[in-house]
FINUTOR-765577 format. One record per atom (N, C-alpha, C): x, y, z; residue in three letters. Coordinates in pm, whole numbers, plus 50000, padded with zeros to 5 digits. Example, Ala and Ser with C-alpha at 12.3 -4.5 7.8 and 13.67 -1.06 7.14 Angstrom:
# FINUTOR-765577
{{51319, 49431, 50780}, 'ALA'}
{{51230, 49550, 50780}, 'ALA'}
{{51320, 49670, 50780}, 'ALA'}
{{51285, 49775, 50708}, 'SER'}
{{51367, 49894, 50714}, 'SER'}
{{51290, 50003, 50787}, 'SER'}
//
This chain:
# FINUTOR-765577
{{66055, 17330, 31759}, 'MET'}
{{66012, 17205, 31706}, 'MET'}
{{66062, 17091, 31795}, 'MET'}
{{66190, 17101, 31843}, 'ILE'}
{{66239, 16992, 31922}, 'ILE'}
{{66156, 16972, 32044}, 'ILE'}
{{66126, 17081, 32119}, 'ALA'}
{{66053, 17066, 32237}, 'ALA'}
{{65913, 17019, 32208}, 'ALA'}
{{65848, 17060, 32105}, 'LEU'}
{{65721, 17022, 32060}, 'LEU'}
{{65715, 16866, 32033}, 'LEU'}
{{65810, 16820, 31967}, 'THR'}
{{65817, 16675, 31936}, 'THR'}
{{65840, 16595, 32064}, 'THR'}
{{65932, 16641, 32148}, 'GLU'}
{{65958, 16572, 32271}, 'GLU'}
{{65842, 16567, 32367}, 'GLU'}
{{65773, 16674, 32376}, 'ARG'}
{{65654, 16681, 32457}, 'ARG'}
{{65550, 16583, 32411}, 'ARG'}
{{65531, 16575, 32279}, 'ARG'}
{{65442, 16480, 32224}, 'ARG'}
{{65478, 16332, 32259}, 'ARG'}
{{65611, 16307, 32256}, 'GLY'}
{{65664, 16174, 32300}, 'GLY'}
{{65619, 16146, 32441}, 'GLY'}
{{65634, 16248, 32526}, 'TYR'}
{{65595, 16232, 32665}, 'TYR'}
{{65448, 16195, 32687}, 'TYR'}
{{65365, 16264, 32615}, 'ARG'}
{{65221, 16236, 32614}, 'ARG'}
{{65188, 16096, 32568}, 'ARG'}
{{65263, 16051, 32468}, 'GLN'}
{{65242, 15918, 32416}, 'GLN'}
{{65281, 15809, 32525}, 'GLN'}
{{65388, 15835, 32593}, 'VAL'}
{{65426, 15745, 32699}, 'VAL'}
{{65323, 15739, 32810}, 'VAL'}
{{65267, 15852, 32845}, 'GLU'}
{{65162, 15859, 32948}, 'GLU'}
{{65041, 15769, 32895}, 'GLU'}
{{65008, 15797, 32767}, 'THR'}
{{64898, 15711, 32710}, 'THR'}
{{64925, 15559, 32714}, 'THR'}
{{65047, 15523, 32681}, 'LEU'}
{{65087, 15384, 32684}, 'LEU'}
{{65080, 15334, 32822}, 'LEU'}
{{65122, 15404, 32924}, 'LEU'}
{{65114, 15360, 33057}, 'LEU'}
{{64978, 15332, 33111}, 'LEU'}
{{64877, 15395, 33053}, 'ARG'}
{{64732, 15382, 33091}, 'ARG'}
{{64675, 15268, 33010}, 'ARG'}
{{64733, 15218, 32905}, 'HIS'}
{{64679, 15117, 32814}, 'HIS'}
{{64667, 14987, 32886}, 'HIS'}
{{64552, 14916, 32879}, 'PRO'}
{{64530, 14787, 32946}, 'PRO'}
{{64632, 14679, 32908}, 'PRO'}
{{64667, 14678, 32778}, 'ILE'}
{{64768, 14570, 32734}, 'ILE'}
{{64899, 14598, 32800}, 'ILE'}
{{64940, 14718, 32796}, 'VAL'}
{{65070, 14752, 32859}, 'VAL'}
{{65068, 14727, 33008}, 'VAL'}
{{64959, 14759, 33076}, 'ARG'}
{{64950, 14741, 33217}, 'ARG'}
{{64960, 14595, 33262}, 'ARG'}
{{64932, 14502, 33172}, 'THR'}
{{64938, 14354, 33208}, 'THR'}
{{65083, 14307, 33201}, 'THR'}
{{65179, 14385, 33148}, 'ASP'}
{{65311, 14342, 33135}, 'ASP'}
{{65411, 14425, 33226}, 'ASP'}
{{65439, 14378, 33346}, 'PRO'}
{{65523, 14462, 33439}, 'PRO'}
{{65655, 14512, 33375}, 'PRO'}
{{65713, 14435, 33283}, 'THR'}
{{65843, 14479, 33221}, 'THR'}
{{65817, 14598, 33135}, 'THR'}
{{65711, 14594, 33056}, 'LEU'}
{{65674, 14716, 32975}, 'LEU'}
{{65645, 14833, 33059}, 'LEU'}
{{65569, 14809, 33163}, 'VAL'}
{{65534, 14919, 33256}, 'VAL'}
{{65664, 14984, 33312}, 'VAL'}
{{65758, 14897, 33355}, 'LYS'}
{{65882, 14951, 33408}, 'LYS'}
{{65963, 15033, 33299}, 'LYS'}
{{65971, 14976, 33182}, 'ILE'}
{{66038, 15046, 33075}, 'ILE'}
{{65977, 15186, 33048}, 'ILE'}
{{65840, 15186, 33031}, 'PHE'}
{{65779, 15314, 33000}, 'PHE'}
{{65781, 15406, 33114}, 'PHE'}
{{65789, 15367, 33244}, 'GLN'}
{{65804, 15453, 33356}, 'GLN'}
{{65943, 15518, 33353}, 'GLN'}
{{66042, 15440, 33317}, 'ILE'}
{{66181, 15496, 33306}, 'ILE'}
{{66185, 15604, 33196}, 'ILE'}
{{66121, 15574, 33080}, 'ILE'}
{{66116, 15663, 32971}, 'ILE'}
{{66047, 15796, 33014}, 'ILE'}
{{65930, 15777, 33082}, 'LYS'}
{{65853, 15891, 33132}, 'LYS'}
{{65939, 15982, 33219}, 'LYS'}
{{66011, 15925, 33308}, 'ARG'}
{{66091, 16000, 33402}, 'ARG'}
{{66204, 16071, 33326}, 'ARG'}
{{66259, 16010, 33217}, 'ASP'}
{{66368, 16070, 33146}, 'ASP'}
{{66330, 16175, 33038}, 'ASP'}
{{66207, 16163, 32985}, 'GLU'}
{{66164, 16252, 32876}, 'GLU'}
{{66177, 16398, 32905}, 'GLU'}
{{66130, 16453, 33026}, 'PRO'}
{{66144, 16593, 33039}, 'PRO'}
{{66286, 16655, 33025}, 'PRO'}
{{66387, 16573, 33052}, 'SER'}
{{66522, 16618, 33031}, 'SER'}
{{66554, 16641, 32887}, 'SER'}
{{66469, 16594, 32800}, 'HIS'}
{{66497, 16625, 32653}, 'HIS'}
{{66443, 16761, 32609}, 'HIS'}
{{66336, 16806, 32670}, 'TRP'}
{{66287, 16935, 32627}, 'TRP'}
{{66299, 17049, 32721}, 'TRP'}
{{66307, 17020, 32857}, 'ALA'}
{{66303, 17123, 32951}, 'ALA'}
{{66433, 17217, 32944}, 'ALA'}
{{66554, 17164, 32933}, 'PRO'}
{{66671, 17256, 32918}, 'PRO'}
{{66656, 17342, 32793}, 'PRO'}
{{66605, 17290, 32684}, 'TYR'}
{{66593, 17370, 32564}, 'TYR'}
{{66489, 17475, 32579}, 'TYR'}
{{66374, 17441, 32647}, 'GLU'}
{{66272, 17539, 32663}, 'GLU'}
{{66325, 17652, 32759}, 'GLU'}
{{66398, 17614, 32866}, 'ARG'}
{{66456, 17716, 32955}, 'ARG'}
{{66547, 17808, 32880}, 'ARG'}
{{66633, 17752, 32790}, 'TRP'}
{{66722, 17830, 32711}, 'TRP'}
{{66648, 17927, 32622}, 'TRP'}
{{66543, 17880, 32560}, 'LEU'}
{{66456, 17966, 32476}, 'LEU'}
{{66395, 18080, 32559}, 'LEU'}
{{66347, 18039, 32677}, 'SER'}
{{66273, 18136, 32760}, 'SER'}
{{66366, 18250, 32805}, 'SER'}
{{66484, 18213, 32843}, 'ARG'}
{{66584, 18309, 32887}, 'ARG'}
{{66616, 18409, 32779}, 'ARG'}
{{66608, 18371, 32656}, 'ARG'}
{{66641, 18457, 32544}, 'ARG'}
{{66512, 18522, 32484}, 'ARG'}
{{66398, 18505, 32547}, 'GLY'}
{{66275, 18571, 32505}, 'GLY'}
{{66221, 18516, 32378}, 'GLY'}
{{66248, 18392, 32345}, 'ALA'}
{{66195, 18329, 32217}, 'ALA'}
{{66042, 18312, 32240}, 'ALA'}
{{65975, 18311, 32130}, 'ARG'}
{{65828, 18288, 32133}, 'ARG'}
{{65793, 18139, 32148}, 'ARG'}
{{65671, 18117, 32192}, 'ARG'}
{{65620, 17977, 32199}, 'ARG'}
{{65582, 17934, 32067}, 'ARG'}
{{65563, 17800, 32046}, 'SER'}
{{65528, 17746, 31918}, 'SER'}
{{65386, 17792, 31875}, 'SER'}
{{65367, 17819, 31752}, 'SER'}
{{65241, 17868, 31704}, 'SER'}
{{65142, 17752, 31670}, 'SER'}
{{65019, 17789, 31647}, 'TRP'}
{{64922, 17686, 31619}, 'TRP'}
{{64960, 17606, 31487}, 'TRP'}
{{65013, 17674, 31389}, 'TRP'}
{{65040, 17610, 31262}, 'TRP'}
{{65166, 17520, 31280}, 'TRP'}
{{65258, 17556, 31365}, 'GLU'}
{{65374, 17467, 31395}, 'GLU'}
{{65327, 17341, 31468}, 'GLU'}
{{65235, 17357, 31562}, 'ARG'}
{{65180, 17238, 31629}, 'ARG'}
{{65097, 17153, 31527}, 'ARG'}
{{65033, 17217, 31437}, 'ARG'}
{{64950, 17140, 31335}, 'ARG'}
{{65047, 17058, 31239}, 'ARG'}
{{65153, 17127, 31196}, 'ILE'}
{{65246, 17058, 31108}, 'ILE'}
{{65315, 16939, 31185}, 'ILE'}
{{65347, 16959, 31303}, 'ASP'}
{{65408, 16854, 31388}, 'ASP'}
{{65311, 16735, 31396}, 'ASP'}
{{65183, 16764, 31421}, 'GLY'}
{{65083, 16658, 31426}, 'GLY'}
{{65061, 16591, 31301}, 'GLY'}
{{65066, 16667, 31189}, 'PHE'}
{{65054, 16600, 31060}, 'PHE'}
{{65167, 16512, 31030}, 'PHE'}
{{65292, 16553, 31058}, 'ILE'}
{{65413, 16469, 31028}, 'ILE'}
{{65403, 16341, 31110}, 'ILE'}
{{65366, 16361, 31240}, 'HIS'}
{{65360, 16244, 31327}, 'HIS'}
{{65251, 16148, 31277}, 'HIS'}
{{65138, 16200, 31239}, 'SER'}
{{65032, 16109, 31187}, 'SER'}
{{65071, 16034, 31066}, 'SER'}
{{65143, 16112, 30978}, 'GLU'}
{{65184, 16043, 30855}, 'GLU'}
{{65283, 15930, 30881}, 'GLU'}
{{65367, 15950, 30979}, 'LEU'}
{{65467, 15849, 31021}, 'LEU'}
{{65398, 15734, 31077}, 'LEU'}
{{65312, 15760, 31167}, 'LEU'}
{{65242, 15662, 31249}, 'LEU'}
{{65140, 15575, 31162}, 'LEU'}
{{65070, 15644, 31079}, 'LEU'}
{{64956, 15580, 31013}, 'LEU'}
{{64996, 15535, 30867}, 'LEU'}
{{65105, 15585, 30811}, 'LEU'}
{{65133, 15549, 30677}, 'LEU'}
{{65273, 15484, 30659}, 'LEU'}
{{65376, 15555, 30702}, 'LYS'}
{{65512, 15508, 30681}, 'LYS'}
{{65553, 15384, 30758}, 'LYS'}
{{65524, 15385, 30889}, 'LEU'}
{{65555, 15269, 30972}, 'LEU'}
{{65483, 15147, 30934}, 'LEU'}
{{65348, 15156, 30915}, 'PRO'}
{{65282, 15038, 30869}, 'PRO'}
{{65339, 14977, 30739}, 'PRO'}
{{65373, 15065, 30646}, 'ILE'}
{{65430, 15018, 30515}, 'ILE'}
{{65564, 14945, 30543}, 'ILE'}
{{65647, 14997, 30630}, 'LEU'}
{{65770, 14928, 30662}, 'LEU'}
{{65750, 14798, 30724}, 'LEU'}
{{65663, 14789, 30825}, 'PHE'}
{{65643, 14660, 30898}, 'PHE'}
{{65556, 14560, 30829}, 'PHE'}
{{65471, 14604, 30738}, 'LEU'}
{{65380, 14504, 30671}, 'LEU'}
{{65423, 14472, 30531}, 'LEU'}
{{65531, 14522, 30487}, 'SER'}
{{65580, 14491, 30354}, 'SER'}
{{65667, 14364, 30352}, 'SER'}
{{65616, 14257, 30306}, 'PRO'}
{{65685, 14127, 30319}, 'PRO'}
{{65810, 14117, 30232}, 'PRO'}
{{65827, 14200, 30128}, 'ARG'}
{{65939, 14191, 30041}, 'ARG'}
{{66058, 14268, 30091}, 'ARG'}
{{66036, 14352, 30194}, 'LEU'}
{{66158, 14422, 30252}, 'LEU'}
{{66246, 14329, 30334}, 'LEU'}
{{66376, 14333, 30309}, 'LYS'}
{{66473, 14258, 30383}, 'LYS'}
{{66472, 14304, 30533}, 'LYS'}
{{66483, 14215, 30626}, 'ARG'}
{{66483, 14247, 30766}, 'ARG'}
{{66626, 14235, 30814}, 'ARG'}
{{66664, 14328, 30898}, 'ARG'}
{{66793, 14324, 30957}, 'ARG'}
{{66804, 14209, 31065}, 'ARG'}
{{66913, 14147, 31068}, 'ARG'}
{{66933, 14033, 31158}, 'ARG'}
{{67032, 14054, 31265}, 'ARG'}
{{67102, 14171, 31248}, 'ASP'}
{{67205, 14216, 31349}, 'ASP'}
{{67207, 14369, 31357}, 'ASP'}
{{67283, 14413, 31451}, 'TRP'}
{{67299, 14560, 31467}, 'TRP'}
{{67383, 14614, 31356}, 'TRP'}
{{67351, 14740, 31308}, 'CYS'}
{{67427, 14791, 31191}, 'CYS'}
{{67577, 14808, 31224}, 'CYS'}
{{67619, 14819, 31344}, 'ASP'}
{{67757, 14833, 31382}, 'ASP'}
{{67826, 14707, 31430}, 'ASP'}
{{67758, 14590, 31404}, 'ALA'}
{{67805, 14463, 31456}, 'ALA'}
{{67943, 14428, 31403}, 'ALA'}
{{67978, 14470, 31288}, 'GLN'}
{{68108, 14438, 31229}, 'GLN'}
{{68225, 14529, 31265}, 'GLN'}
{{68189, 14636, 31342}, 'GLU'}
{{68295, 14735, 31384}, 'GLU'}
{{68382, 14669, 31495}, 'GLU'}
{{68502, 14707, 31499}, 'GLU'}
{{68596, 14666, 31597}, 'GLU'}
{{68553, 14707, 31734}, 'GLU'}
{{68548, 14613, 31831}, 'GLY'}
{{68515, 14639, 31971}, 'GLY'}
{{68366, 14652, 31994}, 'GLY'}
{{68284, 14623, 31897}, 'SER'}
{{68140, 14631, 31924}, 'SER'}
{{68093, 14501, 31987}, 'SER'}
{{67982, 14507, 32062}, 'ALA'}
{{67926, 14393, 32121}, 'ALA'}
{{67877, 14300, 32023}, 'ALA'}
{{67867, 14167, 32055}, 'PRO'}
{{67814, 14073, 31953}, 'PRO'}
{{67670, 14093, 31935}, 'PRO'}
{{67621, 14058, 31817}, 'ALA'}
{{67477, 14074, 31786}, 'ALA'}
{{67393, 13992, 31881}, 'ALA'}
{{67280, 14049, 31921}, 'ILE'}
{{67196, 13979, 32015}, 'ILE'}
{{67123, 13861, 31944}, 'ILE'}
{{67110, 13751, 32007}, 'SER'}
{{67055, 13637, 31945}, 'SER'}
{{66904, 13637, 31959}, 'SER'}
{{66836, 13559, 31875}, 'ARG'}
{{66688, 13551, 31882}, 'ARG'}
{{66647, 13498, 32019}, 'ARG'}
{{66725, 13401, 32069}, 'ALA'}
{{66694, 13341, 32202}, 'ALA'}
{{66702, 13449, 32314}, 'ALA'}
{{66806, 13535, 32304}, 'ALA'}
{{66819, 13638, 32401}, 'ALA'}
{{66701, 13740, 32391}, 'ALA'}
{{66659, 13771, 32267}, 'LEU'}
{{66546, 13859, 32254}, 'LEU'}
{{66420, 13797, 32310}, 'LEU'}
{{66398, 13670, 32291}, 'THR'}
{{66283, 13602, 32347}, 'THR'}
{{66283, 13598, 32492}, 'THR'}
{{66399, 13587, 32551}, 'SER'}
{{66404, 13589, 32701}, 'SER'}
{{66372, 13721, 32762}, 'SER'}
{{66387, 13828, 32682}, 'LEU'}
{{66351, 13961, 32732}, 'LEU'}
{{66201, 13984, 32749}, 'LEU'}
{{66124, 13908, 32674}, 'THR'}
{{65977, 13926, 32676}, 'THR'}
{{65911, 13838, 32770}, 'THR'}
//
C-alpha cells in the first residue's frame, strides 16, 4: 500500500506539472519538479525490498481501495475542511511553543513566497 500511494502521488505531480495554471508560475514549477525528482525515493527502495523477498504485486482490489480512499479525501474531506467557515484556523506551527523551535512564519513572509 505504501508504494501504491507514493506512486499515485508521483502521477499527481506529473499532472500538476502539465497544468496550465501551474506552468504560469515558475516557483510552483520548480517546487513540483523537486518533488517529482524526490518521489521515487519514497517507493523504489520499498519495492526493491519486496521484490527481493518474492512479495506479490498489489492486486486490483487493493488499487481500487486506494483509489476510493484518495477520492474520498480529495472530493469530500478536504473540501469540508477548507470550506467550513466555523472551523478555527491555525495561525502558527503546532511546535512553535517548543524550546529551540523557529519562530512562527508571518503572514508577510508567506505573501512574499508567492
